N, C-alpha and C positions, 0 to 999 in steps of 0.2 A: 290667791294666788299671789308669791310673792317673788319678787325678781330673780335671777338669779345672781351669784356674788359676784361675779366678774361685771354687770352692771352695775353691782351698788358702789365697787372699789374705786372705778375712776371717777365717781361726779363729783364728791366734793373737793378734788386738782382743777377738774374739769370747770366746775363752778366759780373757783378763785382766780382761775385764768381769765372768763370772760368778767368777773366785778371790777378785776383789775383795771381791763380795757375798757369799760364802762366807767369806771369812777377817773380815770387818768386821759382817754382819747376823747370820747364823747366832749362836741362844740367842737373842736377845732377838725379831727377826724368825724367823719359822717358813720354810720351803723353797718355802714356799706363797701366802706374802707377800712372796719377792724382787720379784716383778715390779713391785707397785705401788710400788718403793723405787727400781729398777735404770730403768726403762724411762723416768720423767723424767728422769732423773740423767742418761743418755746423750743424749736431746732438751738439755739444758741445755748440757752437753759441746759437741755438735754445732753447737749457734748461737752458743756462745762464743768456739770456733774460728773461726769465718768474722768474727765480729765487731770486727773490730780497732782497736786504738787509733788510727788514722788516720779511721774510720769513726766513734768513739765520740767523739773530741775535736769532728768538724764538727755532728754532731748535738747534743750540747750545749753548741755555741756557738748552734746555732739556738732551742735549748729556750732558752737564756736572753734569747735577743733576743725572743722571741715568747709566750714564756709569760703573760705579763701582757696583750696585746697582745689574744689569743686564748686566754680563760682556758676554754673549751668543747672536751673531746678531741676534739670531731667538727670543728672547727676548725684545732683545733692538729695533730692525725696527717699529715694528707697534707703539711704543710709536715716535719716531720721525716724521713719516710718519703722523702721528695724527698731530704733533708741525708743520708742512707744510700747516693745512687749506685744506686739499684736493687735494694733490699735490701725484703721484704715484714714485717719487723719490726725495732725499735729498744730501745734501753735509754737510759734520761736519767741513770743511774746512774755512778758512779766505777767502780764494781766489775765486774769478774771473775772467774773460779775462781780464779786464780792468786793475784790481789788477797786476794781473802777467805781465799783457807791461809795468807795472811802475819799474818794475827793472828787469834789462836785463842781470847780472850781475847772479842775483840766479835764473835764468828762469827753467832750467833743474830740481835744487831741489824741486824748489816750485811746479814744472807741474806735476811733479810724484808724488807728495803728492797731489796736486789738485784731480788728478783722481782716484787715493785711497783711496779717503776721499769721495768718491759716494756711496750709496747703491747699493746692490747686482744685482737691476733692469738695473743701468748705466753699472755696472761692465760686466755684463754679455752681451750688445752691444756691449762694447768695447773689449771684448774679441772678438767677431766674424768679428767685423773690424779686427782683429790681428796687435791692434795698437803700439803694445809694439817695433817691426821690423820697424815700420814709423818713429815712437818717436826716434831710436835711428839712423836712416840714416840722419831724420833732423838735429838731433844733430851733426853728423860727420860733417856736410855740413854748420855750422852755420845757418840753415833756422830757426831754433823754434820760438828765438824771431819774426823775421820777419813775419812769418805768423799767431804769436797768433795778433802782433799788428795789421796787415791789418784784421784779422775776428774782431776786435773791432770795426769796423766802420761801419759796417754792423747791422742793426737793423732786429731782428729777431722775435720780440715779438707779441703776435696771434694778438692784436691790430694792428699794422702793417702791419701784414703776417697773413692772415688770413690762416686758415686748408688747404682748396683747394688751396689755389695760394703756399702754402708748397709743396703741390703736386706736380704741375709744374713748382716748383723751381728743385728739387728731378728731376725729369721726365728728363726735359731738359738739367739738367748736365749730368744726366746717357744717352741721347742719343745722347750726346758731346763725353762722356766716347769711347762710343760703335762702333763710329767713326774708333776710331784707336786699339780696340781690337778684333773687327769682330764680335762683337755678335749674337748670330742666331737671325734672324725676327721674332717680336713678343714677344721677351721677355721686361717683367718688365713692361712694362706701357702701359698702354689705355686712348685712349685721354678723357677728362673729360665729352665731348659732348657726346659721343659716353658710357660711364657709364651714364648717366641723360635719354638718352634713353633707355638704358636696366632697369632701376627702373619706367620709365613708362610705358612700357610693362609688368613687373613683379606687380605692383601696381594698373594699369589701372582699372581692373575688379576687383581687390580684398580690394579696402580700409576699407570694411565692417569691413574685420578680423582684423584688425589693430584698431576698433574703441573702444571708451570706456574707463572705468578709469580700471585701473590695471591690465592694456595689458603688459605682456613679449613677448618678439620675439627674437628668436636668426636668424641670417645671418653667413653665412658661405662660404669663399674662398680657397679652397685647393691648389692655387696657389698663393698666394695674393700678393707678388712682396713689394710695400713698400704700401701697402692697400690702396690705393686709392678707389678701387671698397667696400669696407666697409665702409669706412668713407661717402663717398658721398649717399649710401645706406640708413645709418642712417639719414643722413643729410635731406634726402628728405622724409623720413617720418614723420619727426617731422617738417619740414618745413609746408607738403603739404595737410599729412592725421592726425595724432595726435600730437598734442607736450607734451600729456603727456602719451607717450608709452616709457616702458622699451626696448629699444633696445641693445643685447647682442652682440659683434663681436665678431670673433673667424675667426682662418687665419692659413695655414701652407706652409713655404717658405723654397725649397731648399737652394737656395742662401746665404751663409750666410752674405754678407754685404746687401743683399735688406731686409734680413729678421731683420737685425737690424738695416734698418731705419725703417722700417713698426713699429718694438717693441718700439723705440722714441716715432715715431707717437703717438701712444697710451698714452705714457706714459707722452705726450701735452698735448692731448686731455679728460684726465682722463678715457681712457679705460682701463682695466683690462690689464696688460702687460702680463698674465700667459697666457692667451687665445690665442698668437700669439705665434706658434712653430713653431721649427726649426726640416727638417727633407725631407726626400721622401716620399708623398703623396700615394706611388704606394706600396714601400716596407717597411713602416716605418711609416705607419699613425697613427697621435697621437690624432685621433678623435677615433678610433676605435667602441668607444658604443654608442655615441651621435648621434642625428638625429634633424635635423634643417629644420625647417618651409618655408626658402629662403637662395636661395644658387646663387652667382656670379661668374664669372671665364673667363680669359682670358689666356688660357694655352698657352703657347708658340709654335708658328709654327712650325710644320714638323720636330719635334726634334727626336732623336733618343734613343728606348727606350732598346737597346742593352743590358746596365749592369743589367736591372733590368728582365731579357727576362727570366729565370733560374723559378725564383720566381712569375712571372705576371700567365706564360703557369702552372703550377704547380696549383696556384691558378683556373686556368679556367677549372679547371678539379673537381672543386667542385661546386657541384650544388648551394649549398647556396653561393659561392662565388661572391665575385663582375666582374667579368669578364667571366662567362659562355656562358654569350652570346654572346661572342665571342671574337679575339683579332684581333686589324689591322696588318698593313704591318709595320715592324719593325722600319722602321724610322721614322713615325708619328705615337705617341700616343695621338694624341685631343682625340680621339673616349674613350681611358681610361680613360682620366680626366670625362667624363659624364659619365660612368659605377661608377667610383667611387662616383660621386656625388648622381646619384642614390639610389645604395648601401645605401644612410645618409637620405631620402625620410623617412620623419613622416607618420606613418600609417595615422593620418588624413587629409593629403594633403601636399605637399608643393614644391614650384614653383624655379624652375633655368631657370638665365638667362647664355646663354656660347658664345661665340665670337670666329667664327670658319672662318680660311679659308676654299678654296672650296676642300679641300683634305677630310675629313671625308662626303662631300654632293656628292661630286663625282669620287671616285676612287673605285677601288676593283669591281671585280667580280662576277655575281651571283653565289652565294653559298660561297663567300670567309669571310673573317673575316666581313671587314667593312660593305659590301651587309648582313650579319648576322645579326651584332649590329645593323643597321637601321631596318631590317624584325622586329630587337625584340622590339623593341620601338613603331613603329609604330604599331603591332600587339596588344599591349598591352595598344595604343592608349594613349601614354604620349607624342608623339609630338604633339604641339599646334601650333606653326608659325613658321617660317623662315624669315628674312628680311633680303635683299642684300640689302649692304652698299655700297653707293660709292667707287671707289677704290680712292689710293692714302691718305686715312684717319691716316695710323700710322705715328710713326716717321721715323720707318727706314726698311718701306718696304710698296710697292704702292701695292699690289697686293690686289684680293678683298676678301671681310669678308662677315659675315654672322652671325647676330644672332639668335641663337635659344631658344626658348622657349619650357622645357619640365613638366610635371609636374604632378603629379597623383590624379589630383584634379580640371579637366575640367567642363566651367560651363554647365550647359546643354545643351544649342544651341551650343555648339561646339564638343559634344561629337561624338566621331565618324570622324571627321575630321580634316583637317590640314588648315593651311593658309598660303600662300608665298605672301611676298611681295616686289614688286623690286621697293626698295627705291632710286637706284643706281644716278636718275635725281634730287635727293634731298639733293643740297651741295649750297655753296658758297667758292670760289675761295680765298685762305688767302694773304693777301697783302704782306705778305712777309712768303714764305717756313720754315718749319724746315726738315732739310734732305728731307726724300719720301713725307711731310706731306704739301700736297698742298691744300686739301680742308678740310673743317669742316660743322658741323652741326651747323646752326644756331636754336636759341632759336623757330624759324617760323619751321623751317625744323621737329624741333623734332615735333613740334606739328600736324605735317603735317602725319607723319609716325604714329605717336601713335592715329591719330583718324580714319587714313587708317583700322587697328589694331582694333580699337576697335567697329568699322559699321560693319565691317563682311560684307561685300558684294562686293560681285564680279565684278571687274571692269579694265579700262586697266590697272593698277598697281597693282593688287590684283586678283590670286585664289585660290577655296578653292576646294578643293580634300574631296569627301565622301567617306567615307570605310564605308557606312552602309547598302549597298546594300550586301556587304558581311558577314555582320554582321546578317543581315536577313537570309539568308541563312542558316548560324551556328545556330541559331536561330531555323528555321526550321527543320534541323538534330536532331537537342537536343529534341525538341518537340516529334519527329517522335520518337527517340530511346524510351523517356521517355513513350510515350502511348501504345509503342508493348511491352516491358518488364513490363507493370506494370496491361494493362488491355487486352492485347492480340491483335490477329489481327481481329476477329471475333467482331463486334458491339453488335452483336445480342447475345449474349451468356448472361444465366444470373448469376448475379453479388450476391455478398456476400461482408459483410465486414468482412475488415482483420485483426481485431483487432490490428492494429499498427496505431500511430496516424498520424504519417506520408504520411502512403500510402493509406490509405481511403479504398473504395470499389476491389475488384479483380475479375476475372472468379472464378465462383463457384465450379468450379472441379481443379482448383490450388490450390499446400500446399502452408504454409508460414512458413520457416522454419529459425533457427539460421544459419549466414553466414559459421559457421565451419560446420556444418553438410552436407556442399556440397563438403566437403574434403573427400577423400575415407579413410577406415578404415586403422587402422595401425599407428606407431609413423612417428612424425612429417610431416605431412602431412596437418598440417596447421599451421604453425611456423615461428617464427619471423627471418629475414638472420643474420647471422655473426658479432660480434663488431671487425670490424678490424682497429685495430690505424695505424696511418700513416707511422712508422720504418716495417711495415710490405707489403706495398705498393712496387712494382716489376714494371718492365717495360716490362713483360713477363709473363706467366704462364695459372694459372686459372685468365677466366676478374669473374672482380668485378661490379655487375651491381649496381646503388647509384640509391638514392631517384630521380634524375634529369632525369633518363632514363627511371622512369616510367610515361608516359604520360596519359592523358585522354583519354583512349580506344586506344592507339598507343605504342608502344616502341620506345624510342628515341634515335636514334645512333651519341651519343657523349658523348667528356667527360669519355677514356679509360681508364681503371684500371684495375691493374692486384694482387694478392698475387703469391706466388711459389707452386709448389705441396709439399713442406714439410710445407708450413703453412698451406696448407691446410690439410693436414694431422694431423698435431701438433695440432689443433686447431679442430678436427672434425668438417668441417663446412658442412651444409647442401648443399646439390648440390641442382642447380635449372636447372631443363628438361627442354627440347621445349615443349612447349604446356601447359606448369603450369600456374596457374594466380598467377602476380604477385600485392599488394595492399600497393599500399604508405599510408604509416600513418601520413606523417611529411607533412604539409604546402599545398599549394594549387593546386589544393584543395584536400583535408584530404577525403583517401580515394578513392582514385579514382585507376583504375587498368589497366594492360596490357597484352597481351599473352608474354611467356618466350621468345624469338626468338631464332633458329636453326643456332646460329654462329660458330660451327663445331670444338667447341669446350667447356671445362669444363666452368662451370656458379658456382659461387655463389653470395650472394646478401647483401648487409648492412643491418644495423640491423633495421635502422626505414623502411624496405620493410616485408610485411607478405608473406611467401610463401604458396598457395594452390591450392594443388596436387588432382582435382578432380577427384570423381567419375565416373564411367563410364557410370553412369543412367544421369549424367549431361554435357551439351555440354560446355566447355569452352568459347564460342565465347558468348552464351546468356549470362555465367556469366561476362562477360568482359562489353557489349552493358549494361548491368544492374551497375554497377560500373561506369559508365558514366551517368546515369540518374538525372535529376536535383535536383528532390526532396531527393534524397538519399544523395547526395551530400553536399545540403543545411541543411540536418538532421546534416550531420557529423560536420558541423560548429557548431550549437547549443550546441552538443555535448563540443565540445573541449571547448567553452567557458561558459560550468558550468565546466570542470575541471579545468580553468583559466593558468596561465602560460603565459610566453611572443612569444610564437608559436603556430601554429597551432598544436597539435599533437591527436594521439586517440591513446589509449593502444589496444594492441591485445585482448585483454577477452573483453573489449566494444565493437569493429567489430566485433569478433566471437559473440558477445551475439545479435546484430543486426538482426531482423526478416525481411526478404524479400519475395518478391514471387516466388513461383516455380512451374511453368506447368510441366505438362509428358514431357518427353526426346523428342518423336517425335515432340511436339509442340515447345519446347527447339531449337528445329533445323529447325523446317520452321520459325520462327522470325527471327533467327540468318542468314538464308541463306534471307529473304529478306531484312533484316537491311542491310545486305553485298552489296545486289542491289542495294537499295535506296540510301545509304550513298554515295557509289561510284558514285552515280548520279550529287549527290548535290554536295561531293567533285570535280569530274570533274568541274562542272560549276565555283567555286570557284577558281579556277586553273585558268579557261581561264578567269576571272576577275582579279585575280591577273595578271597575263602576260597580260593584254590592261594596266593595272594600269601603269605596269612598263616600258612601251613602252610610256605611257603618261608623265612618270615622265622620262625618256631617253629625250623625247621630250623636255620638260620642261628646263632639265639640259641645252640642247643645246641650247636652246633658251636665256637661261639667259646669257652661256658663251659667245654666239656669239654678245649678245646685250652688254654687259658692257665692250667688247674689239673693239666696235665701226664698227663689223661685220655685225650687222644687224638692223635694227627699230624695237625693239619688239611691238611697235603700231601698228605695220601692219602686223605682222605674224598670221599666220590662223593655226590651230593647224588638224592634219591631221585627 
């Protein structure tokens, strides 16, 4: 097998750059310091090749004309950028690297002036490279002139080195540097053919969403490295789906140098450089309010998140936070990236392609962080497909990797199902390995794996797990509750019109009354919880029940928070008693309720929960079952839409005025007893089915592991 053309084209230039570094730098600079020197000089040469003399003359003319009129850089910069004719950077000096190399005696002074003459975008990039110290060391060792001269010998103009080839050059150099720095496996770069497969999986069945005039779509990568995933995703859409679409790219990167590389690539390709931002995506989210239609990511494999542990675990207590589903073990933060991306899904639907090693798929005991996160994703029907890739696909790790496709807008035929594709045999050997990368996907292999995905049929390399049976049982349980609490248990009883739009007919002998009338007489028997600000939160004391603790019909034991007894008294908080009904008025589904548990300690609840202390004539269990019935919850959604706002929310007064059916006390108890018994049977069946699915998943995981390690021929494996 031969290497792909893409792989071959960049190697000559990448090898030249590495050889220049080795010839000039080694001695004064150790190999593990080469990156600090080479990357900024590659960026400078790339910009230099684009910034022609014609552009330089136009910019200098504008600079001379307006520098005194607009002394502020804020005012002058737009004029100079306009003079470039569409570039996102400028330089007001007479110099480029070739001219600098023409005067060895003045190299130090001229090079400093040349760097300072760039606009803010480039200066920000150079600052992140920490170039001042590098230049000082080059000057001290009389190497600056030699390095500048050598870099003028390589042509990096986009007509000679395409953008995707430039990405290969950066990644090859990063691979070489990491051989000497011991970077963690999986950092910085993803093979281009893997990104192309990810794009195929993201867009293959969703091209219609990108068709037409005036289409604007955003793509995001929260660990964007040198920006390759973003640019290839955009190129894929423009080349294969809609050349007229406006695709906006957004990324965040923690490492200063790779952030600088990525931002420089945005400058070259004409992207908006302010959409590449620096910082830790967990503790310093630079895109807190943004939502994105498409997201791709290759988070670093097996990276410790202990430095952010306190921040993440605090956010994990928040039912509306990114990590409420769970936190993985501290030595691998990959699943945190996925939760971070899920939090940025658009309500209309988003799609995510993310590369993982085996850890997010296989690690974690039942009830542990990883298991809870996987369960949350599957229960919410967000996991669409997992593709097992061949091993030895990445430059600095030979481990097995997987592409996960996650979405909140599955097509109809995929709902309730998860597709598993074993793609470990779809590869070709590289003619020459690059570190641990000995295998690659050819265009044919990408087509084959894409076809397995779109055909969506069981086969030797495809398994489809169906969770619809569990969903049907859940629907049966929901229908049983709705029928019982709105029509009663006797089908022959006379019925009458309730006078409530969403309720329809009810038994003739039932009352219809406002929810607030179910509360016992007196003060604070139908009241909102307390507004508890973060400074009041403590590690022990009075338990604070949050909105995330209120499930549909059941209390959820997670996200422990407390306030002190002193705070409880000073704020005059309303105490929640065991058996009270808690009604959540925020987010999905609005109006759901549960019984307050008996935790053996004092309890209060947050302001978006309403406390209903039932009158003795009303069975709290019946009330909770009613708060779980589908017509009631759907009507609340209607009221939320009428109320407006960007979140699902209903006021206590609106909730309290809702009219609901109320049978006599004895009948309430009969219905509650009946539903306790019947729903317990259904839940028991669901749990049994889930256990069987878990066993099948464990078996599937062991088969994949054995197959990719050569211990088992997966085509001969038979499920138990």
